[in-house]
N, C-alpha and C positions, 0 to 999 in steps of 0.2 A: 179695280181688283186691289188687292192688299198684295205687298209682297211678301215672297217666302220666307220662311222664317229662316232665320242661320238655325246651324245646329248646336244644339246647349244640351248640357247633361240635366239629369233631372232633379240634381239641389238645385242650379240656377233657375229651371224653369220655377220650384215652387218659390224662390227668393221674389220672381216678376211677380208669380201670382198672389202673394203676400204684398207686395207693392203697390199692386192694382186694389186689394182689397183693403190695404190701409187707405188708400185715393178714396175709394168711393165711400169707406166707413165716415171718412172726413167730410166727403162733400155733404152725404146726404145729414149729419149731426150737426150741421150748420147752415142746413134746409138750402142748400146751393143747386138750385137747378142744375139739369145734364148742359142744356141750352147755354145757361149763363155760364159755367165752367168753360164748356168748348169756346164757345166767344172769346171770354177773358184770354184763353191760353192760344187764341190764335187757331185752332183744330176742329174739324169738323165733331158732329156728335158720335155721330159712327167711329171712327178713332178714339173720342175719349171713352165711349162704353170697349171698345179694344185695351185701351190703356187698363182701363178696370178691371178687365178678365183676367190681366201678365202677359197678352199677348209678345211674342219677343219678336216679332217682325215690325212693329213700331218702333220708330226710331228714338235712339236718346232725346234728342232734341223736344221731341213731342212730350215723350215722360217727363221732362223738367220742366218744360209751358206749361204743365198741368201741375205739375208739384208749385212752383211760383204763384199760378193763377189759385192755388187754392191757402196759398199763407203759409205756406212748410219748406222745410230745406231739405237736401240730399246731402249726406254725409259722405266721403269716402274714407274709411278707417283702415288702417292695419290690422290684421287679424290679431286677437289677443297672444301675448306670449305664453301663457301659460295653460296653452290646448292641453285638453285632454287625450292626446292621439294616444298614449299606450294604452288608453281603452280599446281601440279599435284594429280588429284582426289585420296582422299583417304589417303593421307598422310597430315596429319598436320604438322606446323613449329615447334612446340613442342610438345610432346608426354607427358603425365599426366600418370605415373606408374600405381597411383588407378584406372584407366580407363581401365585399362588391367591388369587383377588378374596374369597370368600366365607369363608378363613381369618382373611384381614386385615381382614374385618369385625369376628370373631371375639377377635382380638386387638388392638382399638382401644385397650385398657389397658394395653398395653406398649409406652410411650414411646421414642421414640431406638431400638426393636430392627427390625432387618430379617429374621432369621433365627430360629428356632426348631430345637428339636431333634425328633425323630419323637416321640418321648413326649410333650412338650409340644404338640405338633401333635395329637394322638390325646386327649390329654385336652382341650384347647379343643374340640373335635369333639362329643366327649361332653359335656363342660357345656353347651354352648351349643346342640345342636343345631335346638331350637325356634328358635330365629334364622337360621335355613338356611334361604334359598331355594333350595329341592330342585331347582324347574325352571329356574332360572337358574344351575344348576350346571356348568359344564365338563367336559367328560367325561375331561379331565386331572384335574380335580380329583375326581373320583369315580372313578378311579383311585386317586389318593392316599389316598384314605380306605379302601377296599376292602384296597389296601397294607399301610394303618397298621392295621387291624382284623386283618385275618389274621399278619401278625407281632408286633402287639403286644397285640393285645384277646382273644388267645384263640380267634382265629377269627371273634369277632362286635362288633360297633359296639355298645356298653352307652347306647341313646339312649331 
């Protein structure tokens, strides 16, 4: 029986489906049977089909085994620095620390800095969430955190 899928947002689920579709297309393009690919990866045919559907409950090791068996590589890359987050609702191009008290508290070590990028803000929130006073967080700051998580965090805040 397959494991229960971990909770992931829509964006991450779509990425898994895209990876699975890419693996399926590559396998078909090179005329590799499901049985051969599964054997080469050391997994069952059923698990291969679950991977090709992008199911999140399949282990990362199984995904990597299929990727290697098909002669592909997986690369983990930093997000592009020039992301167009300013076009996303609720995410300004730069975030003034004075406008968001909780964020300002988290950025205490950034001397002489009045603004941060959206990526920097999300990183500060995620790394230091344990220091946030959630009850004292203003609605505008809550909205900012939700927007940052939705646009930059794959649909969820990693805390």
